[in-house]
C-alpha positions, 0 to 999 in steps of 0.5 A: 499499500502506497504510503500517499493512500494511507489514513490512520484514523483514531476516535478518542472519546470521552465514556463517562455517563454524561456522554451516553447520547453520543456513544448511543448515536456512535453505535447507530451511525459510525459504521456508515460513515466508516464505509464510506471512508473505506469505499473510497480508500479501501485497505488504505484506512485503519481505524482505532478507538481509544475510549476514556474515564477519569482517574480512579476508575477501575478501568480508566481506558478501553482500546481497540487498536488499528484495524481494517475491518469495520466489524472490530469497530462495531464489536468494540462500540457494542461492547463499551460501557459508558459509566461514572463512579463515585471516584468521579467527583469533578468536572475534569476528565483523563483526557490526557491519559486517553490521548497519551494512549492514541500517541502509543498506537502503532501508526503507519509510516507516512500515513496521514494521521488523524484523531477525532477528540470528543468529550464534554469535559476538559483535561485535569489541570486546565482551570476548571477549579471553581466549585461546586466540582473543582478539578481533583488535580488542578496542578499536575495531570496524573499522566504527567502532560500539561496542555501545552506538552500534550499539544506539542507531542501531538504535533511532534508525532504528526497527528492532526487532531479535530476536536469536538466539544459537547456544549453546553455540558452538564457543568456549564460553568467549566465550559470555557476550560473545555473550549479552550483546551480543545481548541488549543490541542486542535489548532496547534496540530493543524486540525479543527475545533468545533461544537456541537449541542446534541448527539446528532449534531455531533455526528454530523460533524464527524461526518463532515470532517471524514469527508474533509480527510478524503478531500485532503488525502487525494489533494496531497496525492496530486500535490506530491506528484506535482512536486519535483524530486528536488522540491521534495528533498528541500526542507524549506517550503515552496517559494511564493511564486512556486506555491502560485504556480502549483495552485493554478496546476491543481486548480486549488488556492494558495492556502490549499497548497500550503496547507497540503505542503504542511501535511506532507511534511508532517507525514515525513514524506517531504524532507 
């Protein structure tokens, strides 16, 4: 399989009790969305799921490793138990632990590495300290990560984060910290940040984002072919005049070309 046709997609999802409507919607609609992706790129698609709760849970994480089979994803989603326990006394969740588990997955070299983060609570140590449900770990997340160090690590590993905040949440006074942290993780990695009020709206966003993956994967293949061998070996971005000519050749915008170059570089397909 040509690296340019590889899409490694991970869903990192909060599975505490408040996320029940989203998980139910995902069980009903996710396979259709993945089937549409698979119809376009076939064996180039692999999907993994990392589900997180909060520190103190008997099982903090549940993980379905990368698979090209939709049946594996279906079985995992059906078996997920969405729940919270007496340990869960604050409004933050183990977001960083979930993302750290995503980072450690066996991503393929050269693949377009994409991560869809969905949750309705901020990570620990991100400011959700006000009563009545203050952060139990205001100074240090048990994972060892901070918002900055996690964002930097995701960027270093070439993982594009598309973050979806379920808002307003049941603890609305902490929604500003949810929005701020999810947006930081997304924008710093070259991904997108969006909000949804309902599970149905969230799944519509997931479907739209998945179509974006296909467009970008296709465009990056064309851009890679248009770049000459010498250009591929250069570490610097194409000069402004070359960006203009590439945009005309590919019938795209200059922003599209610059974005494609960034993705190819993060995928280590350019020097």
